[in-house]
PyMOL CGO cylinders between C-alpha atoms (Angstrom):
from pymol import cmd
from pymol.cgo import CYLINDER

trace = [
    CYLINDER, -13.10, 7.31, -42.07, -11.34, 4.76, -43.92, 0.3, 1, 1, 1, 1, 1, 1,
    CYLINDER, -11.34, 4.76, -43.92, -11.60, 0.79, -43.75, 0.3, 1, 1, 1, 1, 1, 1,
    CYLINDER, -11.60, 0.79, -43.75, -8.18, 0.57, -42.36, 0.3, 1, 1, 1, 1, 1, 1,
    CYLINDER, -8.18, 0.57, -42.36, -9.15, 3.16, -39.25, 0.3, 1, 1, 1, 1, 1, 1,
    CYLINDER, -9.15, 3.16, -39.25, -12.36, 1.40, -38.65, 0.3, 1, 1, 1, 1, 1, 1,
    CYLINDER, -12.36, 1.40, -38.65, -10.21, -1.65, -37.80, 0.3, 1, 1, 1, 1, 1, 1,
    CYLINDER, -10.21, -1.65, -37.80, -7.90, -0.25, -36.07, 0.3, 1, 1, 1, 1, 1, 1,
    CYLINDER, -7.90, -0.25, -36.07, -10.47, 1.16, -33.48, 0.3, 1, 1, 1, 1, 1, 1,
    CYLINDER, -10.47, 1.16, -33.48, -12.43, -1.87, -33.74, 0.3, 1, 1, 1, 1, 1, 1,
    CYLINDER, -12.43, -1.87, -33.74, -9.66, -3.54, -32.34, 0.3, 1, 1, 1, 1, 1, 1,
    CYLINDER, -9.66, -3.54, -32.34, -8.54, -1.31, -29.48, 0.3, 1, 1, 1, 1, 1, 1,
    CYLINDER, -8.54, -1.31, -29.48, -11.90, -1.00, -28.31, 0.3, 1, 1, 1, 1, 1, 1,
    CYLINDER, -11.90, -1.00, -28.31, -12.11, -4.94, -28.26, 0.3, 1, 1, 1, 1, 1, 1,
    CYLINDER, -12.11, -4.94, -28.26, -8.95, -5.10, -26.43, 0.3, 1, 1, 1, 1, 1, 1,
    CYLINDER, -8.95, -5.10, -26.43, -9.87, -2.82, -23.79, 0.3, 1, 1, 1, 1, 1, 1,
    CYLINDER, -9.87, -2.82, -23.79, -13.16, -4.21, -22.87, 0.3, 1, 1, 1, 1, 1, 1,
    CYLINDER, -13.16, -4.21, -22.87, -11.72, -7.80, -23.24, 0.3, 1, 1, 1, 1, 1, 1,
    CYLINDER, -11.72, -7.80, -23.24, -8.77, -6.74, -20.72, 0.3, 1, 1, 1, 1, 1, 1,
    CYLINDER, -8.77, -6.74, -20.72, -11.83, -5.11, -18.68, 0.3, 1, 1, 1, 1, 1, 1,
    CYLINDER, -11.83, -5.11, -18.68, -13.79, -8.53, -18.56, 0.3, 1, 1, 1, 1, 1, 1,
    CYLINDER, -13.79, -8.53, -18.56, -10.60, -10.55, -17.62, 0.3, 1, 1, 1, 1, 1, 1,
    CYLINDER, -10.60, -10.55, -17.62, -9.89, -8.06, -15.10, 0.3, 1, 1, 1, 1, 1, 1,
    CYLINDER, -9.89, -8.06, -15.10, -13.47, -8.06, -13.62, 0.3, 1, 1, 1, 1, 1, 1,
    CYLINDER, -13.47, -8.06, -13.62, -13.38, -12.35, -13.78, 0.3, 1, 1, 1, 1, 1, 1,
    CYLINDER, -13.38, -12.35, -13.78, -10.01, -12.19, -11.47, 0.3, 1, 1, 1, 1, 1, 1,
    CYLINDER, -10.01, -12.19, -11.47, -11.02, -9.44, -8.95, 0.3, 1, 1, 1, 1, 1, 1,
    CYLINDER, -11.02, -9.44, -8.95, -14.38, -11.57, -8.31, 0.3, 1, 1, 1, 1, 1, 1,
    CYLINDER, -14.38, -11.57, -8.31, -13.14, -14.71, -8.14, 0.3, 1, 1, 1, 1, 1, 1,
    CYLINDER, -13.14, -14.71, -8.14, -9.57, -15.23, -7.86, 0.3, 1, 1, 1, 1, 1, 1,
    CYLINDER, -9.57, -15.23, -7.86, -7.26, -12.40, -6.08, 0.3, 1, 1, 1, 1, 1, 1,
    CYLINDER, -7.26, -12.40, -6.08, -8.39, -8.79, -4.94, 0.3, 1, 1, 1, 1, 1, 1,
    CYLINDER, -8.39, -8.79, -4.94, -6.22, -6.27, -3.66, 0.3, 1, 1, 1, 1, 1, 1,
    CYLINDER, -6.22, -6.27, -3.66, -7.38, -4.55, -0.35, 0.3, 1, 1, 1, 1, 1, 1,
    CYLINDER, -7.38, -4.55, -0.35, -5.53, -1.56, 1.78, 0.3, 1, 1, 1, 1, 1, 1,
    CYLINDER, -5.53, -1.56, 1.78, -5.19, -1.85, 5.48, 0.3, 1, 1, 1, 1, 1, 1,
    CYLINDER, -5.19, -1.85, 5.48, -7.03, 1.26, 7.11, 0.3, 1, 1, 1, 1, 1, 1,
    CYLINDER, -7.03, 1.26, 7.11, -6.06, 0.56, 10.94, 0.3, 1, 1, 1, 1, 1, 1,
    CYLINDER, -6.06, 0.56, 10.94, -3.62, -0.70, 13.31, 0.3, 1, 1, 1, 1, 1, 1,
    CYLINDER, -3.62, -0.70, 13.31, -5.88, -3.57, 14.50, 0.3, 1, 1, 1, 1, 1, 1,
    CYLINDER, -5.88, -3.57, 14.50, -3.33, -6.16, 12.72, 0.3, 1, 1, 1, 1, 1, 1,
    CYLINDER, -3.33, -6.16, 12.72, -0.36, -4.51, 13.92, 0.3, 1, 1, 1, 1, 1, 1,
    CYLINDER, -0.36, -4.51, 13.92, 2.80, -5.78, 13.70, 0.3, 1, 1, 1, 1, 1, 1,
    CYLINDER, 2.80, -5.78, 13.70, 1.34, -8.26, 10.73, 0.3, 1, 1, 1, 1, 1, 1,
    CYLINDER, 1.34, -8.26, 10.73, -0.25, -5.46, 8.64, 0.3, 1, 1, 1, 1, 1, 1,
    CYLINDER, -0.25, -5.46, 8.64, 0.38, -1.97, 9.17, 0.3, 1, 1, 1, 1, 1, 1,
    CYLINDER, 0.38, -1.97, 9.17, -1.79, 1.24, 8.24, 0.3, 1, 1, 1, 1, 1, 1,
    CYLINDER, -1.79, 1.24, 8.24, -1.57, 1.57, 4.66, 0.3, 1, 1, 1, 1, 1, 1,
    CYLINDER, -1.57, 1.57, 4.66, -0.10, -1.71, 3.43, 0.3, 1, 1, 1, 1, 1, 1,
    CYLINDER, -0.10, -1.71, 3.43, -1.47, -3.25, -0.05, 0.3, 1, 1, 1, 1, 1, 1,
    CYLINDER, -1.47, -3.25, -0.05, -1.98, -6.46, 0.71, 0.3, 1, 1, 1, 1, 1, 1,
    CYLINDER, -1.98, -6.46, 0.71, -3.58, -9.24, -2.32, 0.3, 1, 1, 1, 1, 1, 1,
    CYLINDER, -3.58, -9.24, -2.32, -6.05, -11.83, -1.07, 0.3, 1, 1, 1, 1, 1, 1,
    CYLINDER, -6.05, -11.83, -1.07, -6.58, -15.20, -2.79, 0.3, 1, 1, 1, 1, 1, 1,
    CYLINDER, -6.58, -15.20, -2.79, -10.66, -15.38, -2.76, 0.3, 1, 1, 1, 1, 1, 1,
    CYLINDER, -10.66, -15.38, -2.76, -10.92, -18.65, -4.84, 0.3, 1, 1, 1, 1, 1, 1,
    CYLINDER, -10.92, -18.65, -4.84, -9.35, -21.03, -1.74, 0.3, 1, 1, 1, 1, 1, 1,
    CYLINDER, -9.35, -21.03, -1.74, -12.22, -20.75, 0.56, 0.3, 1, 1, 1, 1, 1, 1,
    CYLINDER, -12.22, -20.75, 0.56, -15.09, -20.77, -2.41, 0.3, 1, 1, 1, 1, 1, 1,
    CYLINDER, -15.09, -20.77, -2.41, -15.69, -17.18, -4.39, 0.3, 1, 1, 1, 1, 1, 1,
    CYLINDER, -15.69, -17.18, -4.39, -19.13, -16.13, -4.07, 0.3, 1, 1, 1, 1, 1, 1,
    CYLINDER, -19.13, -16.13, -4.07, -21.10, -15.54, -7.72, 0.3, 1, 1, 1, 1, 1, 1,
    CYLINDER, -21.10, -15.54, -7.72, -22.19, -11.59, -7.56, 0.3, 1, 1, 1, 1, 1, 1,
    CYLINDER, -22.19, -11.59, -7.56, -25.97, -11.65, -8.14, 0.3, 1, 1, 1, 1, 1, 1,
    CYLINDER, -25.97, -11.65, -8.14, -26.64, -15.17, -7.09, 0.3, 1, 1, 1, 1, 1, 1,
    CYLINDER, -26.64, -15.17, -7.09, -26.77, -16.91, -3.64, 0.3, 1, 1, 1, 1, 1, 1,
    CYLINDER, -26.77, -16.91, -3.64, -23.86, -19.64, -5.36, 0.3, 1, 1, 1, 1, 1, 1,
    CYLINDER, -23.86, -19.64, -5.36, -20.58, -20.36, -4.21, 0.3, 1, 1, 1, 1, 1, 1,
    CYLINDER, -20.58, -20.36, -4.21, -17.86, -21.93, -6.39, 0.3, 1, 1, 1, 1, 1, 1,
    CYLINDER, -17.86, -21.93, -6.39, -16.08, -24.64, -4.70, 0.3, 1, 1, 1, 1, 1, 1,
    CYLINDER, -16.08, -24.64, -4.70, -13.75, -24.29, -2.22, 0.3, 1, 1, 1, 1, 1, 1,
    CYLINDER, -13.75, -24.29, -2.22, -10.26, -25.83, -2.58, 0.3, 1, 1, 1, 1, 1, 1,
    CYLINDER, -10.26, -25.83, -2.58, -10.09, -26.52, 1.29, 0.3, 1, 1, 1, 1, 1, 1,
    CYLINDER, -10.09, -26.52, 1.29, -11.28, -25.15, 4.86, 0.3, 1, 1, 1, 1, 1, 1,
    CYLINDER, -11.28, -25.15, 4.86, -10.01, -22.16, 6.53, 0.3, 1, 1, 1, 1, 1, 1,
    CYLINDER, -10.01, -22.16, 6.53, -7.20, -23.19, 9.27, 0.3, 1, 1, 1, 1, 1, 1,
    CYLINDER, -7.20, -23.19, 9.27, -6.25, -21.57, 12.66, 0.3, 1, 1, 1, 1, 1, 1,
    CYLINDER, -6.25, -21.57, 12.66, -3.88, -18.87, 12.59, 0.3, 1, 1, 1, 1, 1, 1,
    CYLINDER, -3.88, -18.87, 12.59, -4.53, -17.56, 8.46, 0.3, 1, 1, 1, 1, 1, 1,
    CYLINDER, -4.53, -17.56, 8.46, -5.20, -13.75, 8.37, 0.3, 1, 1, 1, 1, 1, 1,
    CYLINDER, -5.20, -13.75, 8.37, -8.59, -13.70, 6.64, 0.3, 1, 1, 1, 1, 1, 1,
    CYLINDER, -8.59, -13.70, 6.64, -10.64, -11.14, 5.02, 0.3, 1, 1, 1, 1, 1, 1,
    CYLINDER, -10.64, -11.14, 5.02, -14.33, -11.27, 5.16, 0.3, 1, 1, 1, 1, 1, 1,
    CYLINDER, -14.33, -11.27, 5.16, -17.73, -9.14, 5.70, 0.3, 1, 1, 1, 1, 1, 1,
    CYLINDER, -17.73, -9.14, 5.70, -18.10, -7.21, 8.61, 0.3, 1, 1, 1, 1, 1, 1,
    CYLINDER, -18.10, -7.21, 8.61, -21.16, -8.83, 10.23, 0.3, 1, 1, 1, 1, 1, 1,
    CYLINDER, -21.16, -8.83, 10.23, -22.85, -5.71, 11.97, 0.3, 1, 1, 1, 1, 1, 1,
    CYLINDER, -22.85, -5.71, 11.97, -21.99, -3.63, 8.60, 0.3, 1, 1, 1, 1, 1, 1,
    CYLINDER, -21.99, -3.63, 8.60, -22.50, -5.56, 4.93, 0.3, 1, 1, 1, 1, 1, 1,
    CYLINDER, -22.50, -5.56, 4.93, -20.59, -2.37, 3.60, 0.3, 1, 1, 1, 1, 1, 1,
    CYLINDER, -20.59, -2.37, 3.60, -17.34, -3.09, 5.53, 0.3, 1, 1, 1, 1, 1, 1,
    CYLINDER, -17.34, -3.09, 5.53, -14.93, -5.57, 4.74, 0.3, 1, 1, 1, 1, 1, 1,
    CYLINDER, -14.93, -5.57, 4.74, -12.40, -6.42, 7.92, 0.3, 1, 1, 1, 1, 1, 1,
    CYLINDER, -12.40, -6.42, 7.92, -9.37, -8.11, 8.38, 0.3, 1, 1, 1, 1, 1, 1,
    CYLINDER, -9.37, -8.11, 8.38, -8.43, -10.39, 11.36, 0.3, 1, 1, 1, 1, 1, 1,
    CYLINDER, -8.43, -10.39, 11.36, -6.50, -13.22, 12.40, 0.3, 1, 1, 1, 1, 1, 1,
    CYLINDER, -6.50, -13.22, 12.40, -8.76, -16.92, 12.41, 0.3, 1, 1, 1, 1, 1, 1,
    CYLINDER, -8.76, -16.92, 12.41, -8.69, -18.17, 15.79, 0.3, 1, 1, 1, 1, 1, 1,
    CYLINDER, -8.69, -18.17, 15.79, -11.50, -20.66, 16.91, 0.3, 1, 1, 1, 1, 1, 1,
    CYLINDER, -11.50, -20.66, 16.91, -13.29, -23.26, 14.06, 0.3, 1, 1, 1, 1, 1, 1,
    CYLINDER, -13.29, -23.26, 14.06, -17.05, -24.43, 14.11, 0.3, 1, 1, 1, 1, 1, 1,
    CYLINDER, -17.05, -24.43, 14.11, -17.64, -26.65, 17.30, 0.3, 1, 1, 1, 1, 1, 1,
    CYLINDER, -17.64, -26.65, 17.30, -14.39, -25.41, 19.00, 0.3, 1, 1, 1, 1, 1, 1,
    CYLINDER, -14.39, -25.41, 19.00, -14.72, -24.05, 22.57, 0.3, 1, 1, 1, 1, 1, 1,
    CYLINDER, -14.72, -24.05, 22.57, -12.42, -20.89, 23.07, 0.3, 1, 1, 1, 1, 1, 1,
    CYLINDER, -12.42, -20.89, 23.07, -10.98, -19.11, 25.67, 0.3, 1, 1, 1, 1, 1, 1,
    CYLINDER, -10.98, -19.11, 25.67, -8.50, -16.18, 26.33, 0.3, 1, 1, 1, 1, 1, 1,
    CYLINDER, -8.50, -16.18, 26.33, -6.83, -17.05, 29.81, 0.3, 1, 1, 1, 1, 1, 1,
    CYLINDER, -6.83, -17.05, 29.81, -3.76, -15.34, 31.19, 0.3, 1, 1, 1, 1, 1, 1,
    CYLINDER, -3.76, -15.34, 31.19, -3.21, -13.42, 27.04, 0.3, 1, 1, 1, 1, 1, 1,
    CYLINDER, -3.21, -13.42, 27.04, -3.02, -17.10, 25.46, 0.3, 1, 1, 1, 1, 1, 1,
    CYLINDER, -3.02, -17.10, 25.46, -5.75, -18.54, 23.44, 0.3, 1, 1, 1, 1, 1, 1,
    CYLINDER, -5.75, -18.54, 23.44, -6.99, -22.30, 24.67, 0.3, 1, 1, 1, 1, 1, 1,
    CYLINDER, -6.99, -22.30, 24.67, -8.75, -24.04, 22.15, 0.3, 1, 1, 1, 1, 1, 1,
    CYLINDER, -8.75, -24.04, 22.15, -11.29, -26.77, 24.00, 0.3, 1, 1, 1, 1, 1, 1,
    CYLINDER, -11.29, -26.77, 24.00, -9.06, -26.38, 27.15, 0.3, 1, 1, 1, 1, 1, 1,
    CYLINDER, -9.06, -26.38, 27.15, -5.68, -26.61, 25.73, 0.3, 1, 1, 1, 1, 1, 1,
    CYLINDER, -5.68, -26.61, 25.73, -3.18, -23.80, 24.98, 0.3, 1, 1, 1, 1, 1, 1,
    CYLINDER, -3.18, -23.80, 24.98, -2.71, -23.21, 21.49, 0.3, 1, 1, 1, 1, 1, 1,
    CYLINDER, -2.71, -23.21, 21.49, 1.19, -23.78, 21.02, 0.3, 1, 1, 1, 1, 1, 1,
    CYLINDER, 1.19, -23.78, 21.02, 1.83, -22.42, 17.63, 0.3, 1, 1, 1, 1, 1, 1,
    CYLINDER, 1.83, -22.42, 17.63, 4.34, -19.84, 17.32, 0.3, 1, 1, 1, 1, 1, 1,
    CYLINDER, 4.34, -19.84, 17.32, 2.60, -16.97, 16.07, 0.3, 1, 1, 1, 1, 1, 1,
    CYLINDER, 2.60, -16.97, 16.07, -0.27, -17.02, 18.93, 0.3, 1, 1, 1, 1, 1, 1,
    CYLINDER, -0.27, -17.02, 18.93, 3.03, -17.37, 21.46, 0.3, 1, 1, 1, 1, 1, 1,
    CYLINDER, 3.03, -17.37, 21.46, 4.46, -13.82, 20.55, 0.3, 1, 1, 1, 1, 1, 1,
    CYLINDER, 4.46, -13.82, 20.55, 0.86, -12.04, 21.12, 0.3, 1, 1, 1, 1, 1, 1,
    CYLINDER, 0.86, -12.04, 21.12, -0.70, -11.24, 24.42, 0.3, 1, 1, 1, 1, 1, 1,
    CYLINDER, -0.70, -11.24, 24.42, -4.33, -11.41, 24.00, 0.3, 1, 1, 1, 1, 1, 1,
    CYLINDER, -4.33, -11.41, 24.00, -7.00, -9.35, 26.18, 0.3, 1, 1, 1, 1, 1, 1,
    CYLINDER, -7.00, -9.35, 26.18, -9.49, -10.19, 27.85, 0.3, 1, 1, 1, 1, 1, 1,
    CYLINDER, -9.49, -10.19, 27.85, -12.36, -7.72, 26.35, 0.3, 1, 1, 1, 1, 1, 1,
    CYLINDER, -12.36, -7.72, 26.35, -15.86, -7.49, 25.24, 0.3, 1, 1, 1, 1, 1, 1,
    CYLINDER, -15.86, -7.49, 25.24, -18.84, -9.18, 26.06, 0.3, 1, 1, 1, 1, 1, 1,
    CYLINDER, -18.84, -9.18, 26.06, -17.29, -12.63, 24.10, 0.3, 1, 1, 1, 1, 1, 1,
    CYLINDER, -17.29, -12.63, 24.10, -13.78, -12.83, 25.87, 0.3, 1, 1, 1, 1, 1, 1,
    CYLINDER, -13.78, -12.83, 25.87, -14.54, -11.75, 29.57, 0.3, 1, 1, 1, 1, 1, 1,
    CYLINDER, -14.54, -11.75, 29.57, -11.95, -12.98, 31.86, 0.3, 1, 1, 1, 1, 1, 1,
    CYLINDER, -11.95, -12.98, 31.86, -13.06, -17.10, 32.36, 0.3, 1, 1, 1, 1, 1, 1,
    CYLINDER, -13.06, -17.10, 32.36, -15.79, -16.68, 29.68, 0.3, 1, 1, 1, 1, 1, 1,
    CYLINDER, -15.79, -16.68, 29.68, -15.72, -19.97, 27.28, 0.3, 1, 1, 1, 1, 1, 1,
    CYLINDER, -15.72, -19.97, 27.28, -17.38, -19.07, 23.96, 0.3, 1, 1, 1, 1, 1, 1,
    CYLINDER, -17.38, -19.07, 23.96, -18.46, -21.88, 21.89, 0.3, 1, 1, 1, 1, 1, 1,
    CYLINDER, -18.46, -21.88, 21.89, -17.68, -21.38, 17.84, 0.3, 1, 1, 1, 1, 1, 1,
    CYLINDER, -17.68, -21.38, 17.84, -21.26, -22.05, 16.07, 0.3, 1, 1, 1, 1, 1, 1,
    CYLINDER, -21.26, -22.05, 16.07, -21.30, -24.15, 12.91, 0.3, 1, 1, 1, 1, 1, 1,
    CYLINDER, -21.30, -24.15, 12.91, -20.14, -22.69, 9.78, 0.3, 1, 1, 1, 1, 1, 1,
    CYLINDER, -20.14, -22.69, 9.78, -18.56, -20.05, 11.65, 0.3, 1, 1, 1, 1, 1, 1,
    CYLINDER, -18.56, -20.05, 11.65, -15.38, -18.72, 13.31, 0.3, 1, 1, 1, 1, 1, 1,
    CYLINDER, -15.38, -18.72, 13.31, -13.92, -16.23, 15.64, 0.3, 1, 1, 1, 1, 1, 1,
    CYLINDER, -13.92, -16.23, 15.64, -11.33, -14.12, 14.88, 0.3, 1, 1, 1, 1, 1, 1,
    CYLINDER, -11.33, -14.12, 14.88, -9.07, -11.62, 16.63, 0.3, 1, 1, 1, 1, 1, 1,
    CYLINDER, -9.07, -11.62, 16.63, -6.39, -8.83, 15.71, 0.3, 1, 1, 1, 1, 1, 1,
    CYLINDER, -6.39, -8.83, 15.71, -3.10, -9.44, 16.24, 0.3, 1, 1, 1, 1, 1, 1,
    CYLINDER, -3.10, -9.44, 16.24, -3.06, -5.49, 18.15, 0.3, 1, 1, 1, 1, 1, 1,
    CYLINDER, -3.06, -5.49, 18.15, -5.16, -7.16, 20.55, 0.3, 1, 1, 1, 1, 1, 1,
    CYLINDER, -5.16, -7.16, 20.55, -5.17, -3.90, 22.25, 0.3, 1, 1, 1, 1, 1, 1,
    CYLINDER, -5.17, -3.90, 22.25, -6.40, -1.80, 19.87, 0.3, 1, 1, 1, 1, 1, 1,
    CYLINDER, -6.40, -1.80, 19.87, -9.01, -4.15, 17.74, 0.3, 1, 1, 1, 1, 1, 1,
    CYLINDER, -9.01, -4.15, 17.74, -12.28, -4.40, 17.62, 0.3, 1, 1, 1, 1, 1, 1,
    CYLINDER, -12.28, -4.40, 17.62, -13.16, -8.21, 17.19, 0.3, 1, 1, 1, 1, 1, 1,
    CYLINDER, -13.16, -8.21, 17.19, -14.96, -11.33, 17.68, 0.3, 1, 1, 1, 1, 1, 1,
    CYLINDER, -14.96, -11.33, 17.68, -14.77, -10.55, 21.24, 0.3, 1, 1, 1, 1, 1, 1,
    CYLINDER, -14.77, -10.55, 21.24, -16.97, -7.98, 20.94, 0.3, 1, 1, 1, 1, 1, 1,
    CYLINDER, -16.97, -7.98, 20.94, -19.33, -8.73, 18.23, 0.3, 1, 1, 1, 1, 1, 1,
    CYLINDER, -19.33, -8.73, 18.23, -19.25, -12.44, 18.27, 0.3, 1, 1, 1, 1, 1, 1,
    CYLINDER, -19.25, -12.44, 18.27, -18.81, -14.50, 15.21, 0.3, 1, 1, 1, 1, 1, 1,
    CYLINDER, -18.81, -14.50, 15.21, -18.31, -14.20, 11.32, 0.3, 1, 1, 1, 1, 1, 1,
    CYLINDER, -18.31, -14.20, 11.32, -20.02, -16.94, 9.30, 0.3, 1, 1, 1, 1, 1, 1,
    CYLINDER, -20.02, -16.94, 9.30, -18.41, -18.91, 6.77, 0.3, 1, 1, 1, 1, 1, 1,
    CYLINDER, -18.41, -18.91, 6.77, -20.72, -16.77, 3.97, 0.3, 1, 1, 1, 1, 1, 1,
    CYLINDER, -20.72, -16.77, 3.97, -18.86, -13.86, 4.89, 0.3, 1, 1, 1, 1, 1, 1,
    CYLINDER, -18.86, -13.86, 4.89, -15.26, -15.01, 3.72, 0.3, 1, 1, 1, 1, 1, 1,
    CYLINDER, -15.26, -15.01, 3.72, -14.04, -13.18, 1.22, 0.3, 1, 1, 1, 1, 1, 1,
    CYLINDER, -14.04, -13.18, 1.22, -10.35, -15.06, 0.88, 0.3, 1, 1, 1, 1, 1, 1,
    CYLINDER, -10.35, -15.06, 0.88, -7.16, -15.38, 2.62, 0.3, 1, 1, 1, 1, 1, 1,
    CYLINDER, -7.16, -15.38, 2.62, -4.77, -12.48, 2.99, 0.3, 1, 1, 1, 1, 1, 1,
    CYLINDER, -4.77, -12.48, 2.99, -1.76, -13.65, 0.91, 0.3, 1, 1, 1, 1, 1, 1,
    CYLINDER, -1.76, -13.65, 0.91, 1.13, -10.90, 0.05, 0.3, 1, 1, 1, 1, 1, 1,
    CYLINDER, 1.13, -10.90, 0.05, 1.66, -7.60, 1.23, 0.3, 1, 1, 1, 1, 1, 1,
    CYLINDER, 1.66, -7.60, 1.23, 2.72, -5.83, -2.22, 0.3, 1, 1, 1, 1, 1, 1,
    CYLINDER, 2.72, -5.83, -2.22, 3.37, -2.37, -1.27, 0.3, 1, 1, 1, 1, 1, 1,
    CYLINDER, 3.37, -2.37, -1.27, 5.15, -0.35, 0.33, 0.3, 1, 1, 1, 1, 1, 1,
    CYLINDER, 5.15, -0.35, 0.33, 8.10, -1.71, -1.45, 0.3, 1, 1, 1, 1, 1, 1,
    CYLINDER, 8.10, -1.71, -1.45, 10.46, -2.31, 1.67, 0.3, 1, 1, 1, 1, 1, 1,
    CYLINDER, 10.46, -2.31, 1.67, 7.25, -4.26, 3.31, 0.3, 1, 1, 1, 1, 1, 1,
    CYLINDER, 7.25, -4.26, 3.31, 6.67, -6.84, 0.48, 0.3, 1, 1, 1, 1, 1, 1,
    CYLINDER, 6.67, -6.84, 0.48, 6.39, -10.52, 1.88, 0.3, 1, 1, 1, 1, 1, 1,
    CYLINDER, 6.39, -10.52, 1.88, 4.22, -13.16, 2.43, 0.3, 1, 1, 1, 1, 1, 1,
    CYLINDER, 4.22, -13.16, 2.43, 1.71, -13.12, 4.91, 0.3, 1, 1, 1, 1, 1, 1,
    CYLINDER, 1.71, -13.12, 4.91, 2.20, -15.34, 7.81, 0.3, 1, 1, 1, 1, 1, 1,
]
cmd.load_cgo(trace, "trace")
């Protein structure tokens, strides 16, 4: 093998290795693609939608270490978040963030109440929330623990969410859903 062929082969290998490492850094700390498996977030997200999730906004976890990068900001009510399912660490879930740490959450007459006041944001007014599960029975008020969140699916009738299994620890948050990028006719920013 000539020196020129070795140089070209080495250049190709270096380029592939650098591209792979760069892709892993971006996927781990910046943005990750996910596929929506169920209809629990209909009409916002539908089965088969491919989305991009902003992982650095809430502070990405450094793999193999119990360390998180600094967050740009805290999660906000109404954001669609991806998180590690508290009952099975091998599954990722996607839901809408409803209750923040220290808040009292109640579902009454299909509406969300935070600290005894109805939530007035338009996204919440479009959804009828059902009283279901151990954490959202009729007349039940739930206080969200420190460093935890209460999340619900937009398809309240068909969503297994905080009403059934409780709260999402802050350390389980993976990021904020940003955009649907596939299928083409559904490309949009997630609100």
